[in-house]
C-alpha positions in Angstrom: 25.4 8.4 -5.8 23.3 6.6 -3.3 19.7 5.7 -4.0 18.4 8.0 -1.2 19.8 11.0 -3.1 17.6 10.1 -6.1 13.9 10.6 -6.5 12.0 7.6 -5.2 8.8 6.7 -3.4 9.2 6.5 0.3 8.4 3.2 2.0 8.3 1.4 5.4 9.9 -1.9 6.2 7.7 -4.2 8.5 9.2 -7.0 10.5 8.0 -9.0 13.5 10.2 -10.9 16.0 9.4 -13.1 18.9 11.3 -15.0 21.7 11.8 -18.1 19.5 13.8 -16.2 16.9 17.6 -16.9 16.7 19.4 -13.6 17.4 22.1 -14.2 14.9 19.5 -14.8 12.2 17.6 -11.6 13.1 20.9 -9.6 13.1 21.7 -11.0 9.6 18.2 -10.2 8.3 18.3 -6.6 9.7 21.7 -6.0 8.1 20.5 -7.3 4.7 17.4 -5.1 4.9 19.3 -1.9 5.8 23.0 -1.2 5.4 23.4 -3.6 2.5 20.5 -2.2 0.5 21.1 0.1 -2.4 17.7 1.7 -1.5 17.3 2.2 2.2 13.8 2.1 3.8 12.6 5.5 5.1 11.0 3.8 8.1 11.7 0.5 9.9 8.9 -0.9 12.0 9.8 -3.8 14.3 7.1 -5.5 16.3 8.2 -7.4 19.3 5.5 -10.1 19.6 5.7 -10.7 23.4 8.7 -10.6 25.7 12.1 -11.4 24.1 15.1 -13.1 25.5 17.9 -10.8 26.7 20.2 -11.2 23.7 17.4 -10.6 21.2 16.0 -7.7 23.2 19.5 -6.1 23.3 19.9 -6.5 19.6 16.6 -4.9 18.8 17.0 -2.0 21.3 20.6 -1.3 20.1 20.1 -1.7 16.3 18.9 1.9 15.6 22.1 3.4 17.1 24.3 0.7 15.5 22.8 1.3 12.0 23.3 5.1 12.4 26.9 4.5 13.4 27.5 2.3 10.3 25.8 4.8 8.0 28.0 7.6 9.4 31.1 5.5 8.8 30.1 4.9 5.1 29.1 8.6 4.5 25.4 7.6 4.2 24.1 9.5 7.2 21.4 11.2 5.1 19.9 7.7 4.5 19.3 7.0 8.2 15.7 5.7 8.6 13.2 6.4 11.3 12.8 3.4 13.7 9.5 2.5 15.3 9.6 -0.4 17.8 6.2 -1.8 18.8 6.2 -3.9 22.0 3.4 -6.4 22.8 3.0 -7.6 26.4 2.2 -11.1 25.3 2.8 -13.3 22.2 -0.3 -13.0 20.0 0.9 -14.5 16.7 2.3 -13.2 13.5 -0.9 -11.9 12.0 -1.8 -9.8 15.0 1.8 -8.5 15.2 1.8 -7.4 11.6 -1.6 -5.8 11.8 -0.4 -3.7 14.7 2.8 -2.9 13.0 1.0 -1.9 9.9 -0.8 0.8 11.9 2.6 2.3 12.7 3.8 2.3 9.1 3.8 5.9 7.9 4.1 5.3 4.2 1.7 3.9 1.6 4.2 1.3 0.3 5.2 -1.3 2.9 7.9 -4.0 2.3 7.7 -7.2 4.4 10.8 -8.9 5.8 11.0 -12.1 7.8 13.3 -12.2 10.8 15.4 -15.2 9.5 15.7 -14.6 5.7 18.2 -12.4 3.8 17.3 -9.7 1.3 19.6 -9.3 -1.7 21.1 -5.8 -1.9 19.0 -4.8 -4.9 15.7 -6.0 -3.4 14.1 -2.7 -2.6 15.7 -0.8 -5.5 14.0 -3.2 -7.9 10.8 -3.9 -6.0 9.7 -0.5 -4.8 9.9 1.5 -8.1 8.0 -1.4 -9.9 5.3 -1.4 -7.3 5.0 2.3 -7.3 4.6 2.5 -11.1 2.8 -0.7 -11.9 -0.6 0.0 -10.3 -0.4 -3.4 -8.5 -1.6 -3.7 -4.9 1.1 -6.3 -3.9 4.3 -7.4 -5.7 6.6 -10.3 -4.8 9.5 -12.0 -6.3 11.1 -15.4 -6.7 13.1 -16.6 -3.8 16.2 -18.8 -3.5 16.6 -21.3 -0.7 19.7 -21.8 1.4 20.5 -24.0 4.4 23.6 -23.2 6.4 25.7 -21.0 4.0 24.1 -18.1 2.3 27.0 -18.0 -0.2 26.0 -21.4 -1.6 22.3 -21.0 -2.2 20.1 -23.8 -3.6 17.1 -24.0 -5.8 15.1 -21.0 -6.9 11.3 -21.0 -6.4 9.5 -19.2 -9.2 5.8 -18.1 -9.3 3.6 -17.0 -12.1 3.9 -13.3 -13.0 0.3 -12.4 -12.7 -3.1 -12.3 -14.5 -5.2 -15.4 -15.0 -2.2 -17.8 -14.6 -1.5 -16.5 -11.1 -5.2 -16.5 -10.2 -5.4 -20.2 -11.2 -2.2 -21.1 -9.4 -3.6 -19.4 -6.3 -6.4 -21.9 -6.0 -3.9 -24.6 -4.9 -0.7 -22.7 -3.8 0.1 -19.4 -2.2 0.5 -16.9 -5.1 3.2 -14.8 -3.4 6.3 -15.6 -1.3 5.5 -13.6 1.9 9.2 -12.7 2.7 9.6 -11.1 -0.7 6.4 -9.0 -0.8 5.9 -5.2 -0.8 2.3 -3.9 -0.9 0.1 -0.9 -0.7 -1.0 -0.2 2.8 -4.4 1.0 1.8 -5.1 -2.1 -0.3 -4.3 -4.4 2.6 -6.2 -2.4 5.1 -9.2 -2.2 2.7 -9.6 -6.0 2.9 -9.2 -6.0 6.7 -5.4 -6.7 7.0 -3.9 -10.0 7.9 -6.7 -12.5 9.0 -6.0 -13.4 12.6 -8.0 -16.6 12.5 -6.1 -18.3 9.7 -3.6 -20.3 11.8 -0.3 -20.3 10.0 -1.8 -19.3 6.7 -2.3 -15.6 7.4 -0.4 -14.5 4.3 -2.2 -17.0 1.9 -5.5 -16.0 3.3 -4.7 -12.3 2.8 -3.7 -12.8 -0.9 -6.9 -14.8 -1.5 -9.0 -12.0 0.1 -7.3 -9.4 -2.1 -7.9 -11.5 -5.2 -11.6 -11.9 -4.3 -11.8 -8.2 -3.8 -10.3 -7.7 -7.3 -7.0 -6.3 -6.0 -4.1 -6.8 -8.3 -1.0 -8.8 -7.3 2.0 -10.0 -9.2 5.5 -11.4 -9.2 8.9 -10.7 -10.8 11.1 -13.6 -11.8 14.3 -12.3 -10.2 15.1 -14.0 -6.8 15.4 -11.0 -4.4 15.3 -12.9 -1.2 17.4 -15.8 0.2 15.0 -18.1 2.1 16.3 -20.1 5.0 15.4 -23.8 4.5 16.2 -26.6 6.9 14.7 -29.7 8.5 12.6 -27.6 10.9 10.9 -26.0 7.8 9.6 -29.4 6.7 8.5 -30.3 10.2 6.5 -27.1 10.6 4.7 -27.8 7.3 3.3 -31.1 8.6 1.2 -32.6 11.3 -2.5 -32.7 12.3 -2.5 -29.1 13.6 -1.2 -27.9 10.2 -3.8 -29.9 8.4 -6.6 -28.5 10.6 -5.4 -25.0 9.7 -5.4 -26.1 6.0 -8.9 -27.5 6.2 -10.2 -24.2 7.8 -8.4 -22.3 5.0 -10.0 -24.4 2.2 -13.4 -24.0 3.9 -12.9 -20.2 3.7 -11.9 -20.4 0.1 -15.0 -22.4 -0.7 -17.2 -20.0 1.2 -15.7 -17.0 -0.6 -16.3 -18.6 -4.0 -12.5 -18.6 -4.6 -12.5 -22.3 -5.4 -15.2 -24.6 -6.7 -16.4 -27.7 -4.9 -14.3 -29.9 -7.1 -11.2 -27.8 -6.4 -12.1 -28.0 -2.7 -12.1 -31.8 -2.8 -8.9 -31.8 -4.9 -7.1 -29.5 -2.5 -8.2 -31.4 0.6 -7.0 -34.7 -0.8 -3.6 -33.3 -1.9 -3.0 -31.4 1.3 -4.1 -34.3 3.6 -1.4 -36.5 1.9 1.2 -33.8 2.1 0.6 -32.6 5.7 0.3 -36.0 7.3 3.3 -37.7 5.7 6.5 -38.2 7.6 8.9 -35.2 7.4 11.5 -37.1 5.3 8.8 -38.1 2.7 7.4 -34.5 2.8 10.8 -33.0 2.0 11.2 -35.3 -1.0 7.7 -34.4 -2.3 8.4 -30.8 -1.7 11.6 -31.0 -3.8 9.8 -32.8 -6.6 6.9 -30.4 -6.6 9.2 -27.4 -6.6 11.2 -28.8 -9.5 8.1 -29.5 -11.6 6.6 -26.0 -10.9 9.9 -24.3 -11.7 10.1 -26.1 -15.1 6.9 -24.3 -16.0 7.1 -21.0 -14.2 10.8 -20.5 -14.6 10.7 -21.3 -18.3 10.4 -17.7 -19.4 13.4 -16.7 -17.3 15.6 -19.5 -18.8 14.4 -18.6 -22.3 15.3 -14.9 -21.8 18.8 -15.8 -20.6 19.4 -17.8 -23.8 18.6 -14.7 -26.0 
């Protein structure tokens, strides 16, 4: 019996695409978020952030019919989701695109998906019921990195499950992996949605705003998303522009009372070193940092597997 035939809380899937996205990556992401899922979204909202290239535009325009055809072939026609495609005349950035897309989401629960990552088949079947029953405002999961071949994934990135541990962690690192998250629409809208003046930290700033507003967030240890990791990822994480965005973010954290002056100085020193180092050195530091954090935050998972 398919998941759609069982009682479940309806939800929307929210994705944004832009001209710089690789069509084959977008196609793989969409497939993983729909036909491969054991729990299909009830609505799929795709925001086209500015004009798209011909190949990508054809993919987006044709995907609703293609998905319907695939579902018919597999006797899952009753699971066909509603498609909403939002088209922006110019590229305005991810935060703006997601805020507009959020307005088109019909359901209280909204799952995010990036246009180049891959959701495991059980992602929504695990995440949505937990979010619906937990009382949390946002729920994420661990993610597993991969480079070229999704069938040979690499390291898993764990995060604290919640409570004071997650709140403390959030003073230095983003407390949720954005591509893994599902949240309550009213909770995100209550704090103003994605901040559109946060540079490339729109998600981190949103989680901080929610924590300051006493919203509840959490993570599960199971890696439900394969996260595309390559050299360009490390390049995007560095440079003076990235550091300026980081500095603005830390200033906002200090202004909100989310971090103390001492934590502010600590964060600036650490982030300045990390953002301004050469890409190769940054990638090595990233690997070391991830390994150290996983030894602590993934410990409960390893312990449970031994039982």
